[in-house]
C-alpha positions, 0 to 999 in steps of 0.5 A: 504908497499905502501901507499896509495894503489889502489886509487893512480896510482903510488902505484897501479903500484908499488904494481903490479910490486912488486907482479909480483916479488912474494912480499907480499904487504900491502897497506895503504889507508885512504879509505876502499879497495874494493879488498879482501885480499889474503895470499900475499896482505892485504889492511889496512885502515890508515890515515898516518897523524895520528900516532896511525893509523900508529902504528895500521897498522904496527902492523897489517902487522907484525902480518900477516907476521912477518916482513917488508922488504921494506917501500915505502912512496908514499902517497901525496896530492897537494896544489892549485898550479894551473891546470895541463895544461901540457898535452895541453898547453905549451905556453901562448897566447896573449889573456891570457896576461890580465889573467896572470897579475891577476893570483896568484900562491900559494905563502906563503901569500896565504896559510892557516893553514888548508892547511898547516896541511893537506898537511904537515900531509900527505906528511911529517908527514906520511912518518916520522911516518911510518919510526919511527915505521917500522925501529925498525922492520928492526933493530930487524933482525939479522945481523951486520957489517962484516969485516973492511975497504974496506972488510966491508959488511953491513947487509941487514935489510930493504929498504925505498923509499920515493917519493919526487918530483921535488918540493924538488929540485926547488922552481918553481915546485909547491905551497909553502906548497907542495914545503916545504913538499917535501923539508922536506921529502928529508931532512928526506931521506938524514938524515936517509940514513946517520944515519941508514946505518951502521945498514943495512937500506937503504933510497932512494928518487924518485923525479917525475916531472909530472906524470899522476896520480890522486893526485888532487883527493886525495887533496880535491881540485876541479880543475874546481873552485879552480885552476887557469887555467893559473897559472900552466904554469907560475909557471912551465916554464921548462915544456914549454921546456920539455912538456912530462910527465911520467906514473906511471909505470916509477915511479914504476920501479924506486921504485922497483929498489931502493928497491932491489939495495943493493949498493944504499943508499942516492940516489935521482933519478929524474923521470921527462923526464928531467924537472929538466935539462930544 
């Protein structure tokens, strides 16, 4: 399962790579899909921030194929953490100094409850709801721990890949709510990797830096009026040192690898062109 489906470039790239391997794919998106379903793919309208909607979507997938093997939580929206100037601007020019002094970043004092509920609802509650209702289908599969000590073999019942962010590792990667949502999701990933490992469920995280996707399109934010044109490079000084960004296929390849890497559980893989090391 990947959510959302083809309105999100990272989801589209992930679905395409899974499809190339012969996987059956269920894409969840709050928008209606214009792509017809096939015997190997269904698109389900789902608001991941609404638990009832998630329950209905999971039920539809299980009714279609009988089981779920991999859950990819990709859906995400951003806050107003300032315009994406990473593709053009890597330094602050002298003429911008006055603007810098008056520029605001998305600090906690500038947040609203509406932003809090929407961003946390999609970025954290959504993955939690999906995990809450998919993991029982993993656990219902046959299999148990075999052997003991160094000869122990865990069952293989399901894999979860959560898309976190560089904002889950550092405080300067985004605004207050987005950063909090990704820290929360990484914590959920770590806990689930620990608590469900013996039952044969693996949970890993992918932490992208800058990726050329349309996350702003899904955020309800108008980049021309609601984002500060210079706040982003102030907020992300590391990007001036390493300006390159990734493409959706970079993230997708990592997701597919983690979905099939039976020996990997609790991993936190950065896909960021080295931003977190800058």
